[in-house]
N, C-alpha and C positions, 0 to 999 in steps of 0.2 A: 874083557872085564877090567874096570879100573881098580886100582889098589885102594888102600885105606886112606883116603883123602879127608880125614875127619878133623883137620886143623889147618890154620893158615900155613904152617910150616910144611905140610904135606899136600898143599893144594894142587889140583890137576890143571894143567894148562889147556885152554880151549882156544881154537881159532874163532875169530868173529864170524858171524853168519853161519854158525854150525849149531848142532844140538847134541845132547847126550842123554841117555836114559840110565838110571841106576836105582837102587833101593836103599831104604833106611831100615835097619833091623830092629832098633829099640827106640823108645821115647827118649827125647833130648839128644839123639845122635845128630851130628852135623855132617854135611858134605861140602867141601870147599873147592872152588875153581878160581882161576884168574885168567885175564885177557890182556893183551897188549893193543894199544890204540895207535895205528900208523899215521892218522891225520885228524885234524880238528873235526869234530862232529858230535854225535850222541851215541851212547851205549844203552841198549835196552835189554833187560833180562826178563824172560817170560817162563814161568814155571807151571806146567800142567801137572796138577797134583793127582794123587790116587783118589778115585771116585768112591769114597767111603765116608759116610757121615760121622763115623767115630774117630776119624783121623784128621789132623789139622797140621799142615806143613806151612811154614813161613819162609820169607825170602828177604835177604839182606844184601846191600851193595856197599862196598867200601872202596875208598881211594888209598892207594899205597903211597907212602912218603919215602922215597929212596934215601933221604938224608939220614933218617933215624930208624927206618924199618917199621914205622907204626902204620896202623890202618885207621882212617877217619870215616865214620859212618856217613854215607851220602843219602841213602834212602832205604825204606823198608816197606813190606807189604804184608798186612795182617788180616786178610780175608778169612771168612768162616770156612769150615770143612766143605769139601767138594768144589770149592771155587778156586780158579786159577789165581796165581800171584804174579805181580808185575811191578818192576821198578825201572827207573831210567836216570841218567845223569849226562850233563854236557861233558865232553871229553876233549882234551887237547893232545896234539901230536906227542907221542912218546910216553904217555901216561899208562899206568897199570892199575887195573881194578880187580878187586876180589869179590866173589859172589858166594854167599853161604845159604845152603838149604838146611832148614832146621825142622826136626820132628817135634813140634811144639806139643802135640797131643797124640799119643799113640804112634805106631809105626807099622809098616808092612814089609817084611823081608822077602816077599814073593813078587808083589805087583810093583812095578817101577814108576817113578816120576819121570818127566821129561823136561829138561832145561834147554831153552834156546837163548842164544846171546847174539843180538843183532847190532850192526853198526849203521848209522844214518849220517849222510854227509850234509843234509839240508834240514836240520831242525829249525823250528821257528823260535822267535825271541821269548816266547812264554814257556818254553821247555826249561826244566822238566816238570811235567804235570800229568804223568801217566797213571796215577791212582789217587784215591781220595786223600791220602796223607801228603801227597805232593800237590794238591789242588791249588790253583790260583784263587785269590780271594776277591770278592766283589760284593758291593752293597746296593740293594734295590735296583739291580739291573746289570746286564752284561752287554758289552759291545766289543768284539774282538775279531781280528783277522788272523787265522792260524793255518797250519798245514798238518796233514797226517804223513809223517816221514817214513813210516814202514808199516807193514801189514798188521803188526801188533799194536801200533801206536794208539793210545787213547788220550784225549785231552779233557781234564777234569777242572771244574770251577766250583768252589764253595760259595754259594750265594746267600748272603745274609739279608733277610727281609725284615724291615723294621716295623711295618704296619701292613695289615691285611689289604690285599688288592688283587685285581685280575691282571695277569701279565701275558703279553704276547711273546711267544717263542718262535724264532725263525732260524733256519739253517740254509744258507745259499752257497752253491759252488758249481763250477763248470767241470769238476772232476767226474769221471765216468763211473766210479765205484758206487756201491750202495751205502752212502754216508747217512748216518742217523744221529739224532740228538735224543738222549735219554734223561729223564728227570727222576731223581731219587730224593726221598726224605732222609731220615736217619738210617734207614735200612739199606746201606750201601752194598750189602752182601746178597740181597735178594733180587727179585724181578723189578725192573723199573716201573714207576708209577705211570709213566706216559712216554710215548715215542713220537718224534716229529721227523718225518722223512725229509731228505734234502729238497730244497727249492719249494718248500711249503711253510705254512705257519699255523700255529694253534694257540688258543688262549686257555690258561688255567688259573684258578684262584689259589693264591698261596697265603698261608697264615704266617704271622711273625715267627722267626726262627731261622735255622740253617737248612738250606736245600742244596742238592748237588746236581750239577749238569755235566753230562758226559757226551763227548762226540767221538765216534769211531766209524769204521767202515766194516760192513759184513763180508766184504770180499776184497777187491783190489783198492789200492790207493794211488794217488798221483802226487808224489812229494813236491813237485814244482808248482802245483795248482792250489792256491789258497781257498779256504772256505771262510765264510763270515757267519758268526754266531751272534744272535742278538736276543736279549731278554729285556723287555721294557714294559712299564706299566701301561695297560691297555687304555686307550682314550675312551672316555665316555661320551664326549661331545666336542664339536667344533662350534664355538659360539661367537657372537658379536661380529658376524661376517659383514665386511663392507668392501667395496671395490672402488678404487680411485682411478679415473680415466687419465688420459695423457696430459691433460691440463692441470691435474690435481684437484679438480672439482668433483665432489661427490654427487654424481648424477643418478638419482633414483627416481625414475619416471614411469609412466604408464602409456606405452604406445598402443596396446591392444587390451581392452577390458576382459577379453576371454582368457588372457594369460595373467593379467594383474601387473602391478608395478614390479620393476626389476632394475638392476644396475645397467648403465649404458657404458659401453667400452668402445674404443677405436683401435689404435695400433699399439699403444703402450698403456699398460694398466698395472696396478699393484693391488694384490689381494691380501686383505688383513683379517685377523681374527684372534681368538684366544682358544687354547687347547686345555681341556680339563679331563680329569678322570671320572669314574662313575660315581664318586662321592662328591663331585663338585670342586675338588682340589686342582689347582693349576698344575700343568705338566711342563716343566722346563726341559730344555736341551733335547727336544724330541723332533725327529724329522717329519716334515709335513710335505705331502706331494700334491701338486696342482696339475690338473688336465683341463684345457680349454678346447672345446669342440666348436669349430666354425665350418659347418657343412657346405656353405655356399662358396667357399674360397678354394684356391688351389692347394693350400696347406690346411687340411681338415682337422688336424690335432696339434696342439702345442703343449709341451710339458715343461714344468719348472719345479724346483724344490726349495724349501727353506727349513729353518730350525727355530723352534720356539725359544724365547729368551727366559730369563729367570722368573718372569711373571706369567709365563705361559703364552705370551703374545707372539705372533708371527707376522711377517710382512714379506710377501713374495712378488717381486717384479717380474713382468713377462712382456715379451715383444710379440705382437700378433700380426697376422696378415691383414691387408686392407679388405674392407667389406665391399661386396658388389652393389648392394642396395636394391635388391629385388622386391622389397616391401617398402611401403611408405606410410607415413603418418602425417595427415593434413592438419594444418592450423591456419589461422586467419590470413597470414601473408605468404604462405608457402607450404612446403612439405619436407619432412626429414626422411631420407631414404636409409633403410637399415636391413639387416638380415637377422634371422633367429640364430642364436648361439646358446651355449650352455657351458657350465664348468662343474668339476668335481674336486673337492678337497678331501684328502684322506690322510690318516695318521694312526698307526698302531691299532687297527681294528675298527676305528670310527671313520665315517665319511659323511659328507653333506654335498648335495648337488642342487643347482638351480639353473633356470634359464637366464639368458642375457640378451640385451639389445646390442647388436653389433652395428654401430653407426657408420654410415658411408659418407653422406654429404647432405647439404641442405639445398633445396630448390626454392628460389624466391619468386613469388608471383609479382607481375607488374602492378604497381599501385594505381588504382583508379579504373581498372578494367573489370 
């Protein structure tokens, strides 16, 4: 049993990557601990509180200044009763950090809390962001590549939405653990409003205000394997679509009345258009994906990407395989040989697809025969 470590002067030393269980007997009592950091990295303190709705324990993390013996507050965690507490800080070789457990409301002299202190050697550049009070700030969208550096690591972002819109949420990673994205409104202490599993996406309508996005793993983590989190305004439509062929001429013709007019392409083409949200407002700085399907060629699919500019306009060049020309369109002096092709443009939940004429060559008929 530990002694009376109720002040920084009597703090109990803990090895990193260990845990301790103890009790707090009366309200406002504190329990103090300190750790030594042997190498550059990150320190995470995780407090499993007493499961009692009438009790509320808080957690504080301080950096020790050996020059004058003072403590500088680095982080705190103020969740509601029955919720765990968690804080983190970047740490350098030789630094010392103090951790305080505080009985903010009530206390339990019988049932213990458990404090775990972890060291991570591979924190990402957005750390520390382990709780809502340490959350990274973003406005009208999130696009970040991060890692979960230990089993308790949580990455929080405070998202400010300036006008109501539908947003697409996605979480992608090659890590094997059960990574999830959670969406919260102001109730950061309760159950999340929505969950997005890794390598999936979902759309939610958000009103103006502050929203919180949390990424964590339900089981294992892979510290060296990044994940990508993206929250972006959902596209309502891809409009003003046009396709320029390899000569820069806008060929929009009708080879076959059954299919109607369409764009004609050959081996080099540029796909253009404008991206808008569901209210008709242009969407800048948004990735647009292009897939061209040429089923009669040896390369049946060709992919390319682009990004909309400040006016929502995008322009995506693509190199295509040559057509075989299994179909033909007769005209007075010859025939144009072509294949059926198609394309799909997609961006943040919206997509558009159409057929294409894949031009191969022109066969000229002898004049006068």
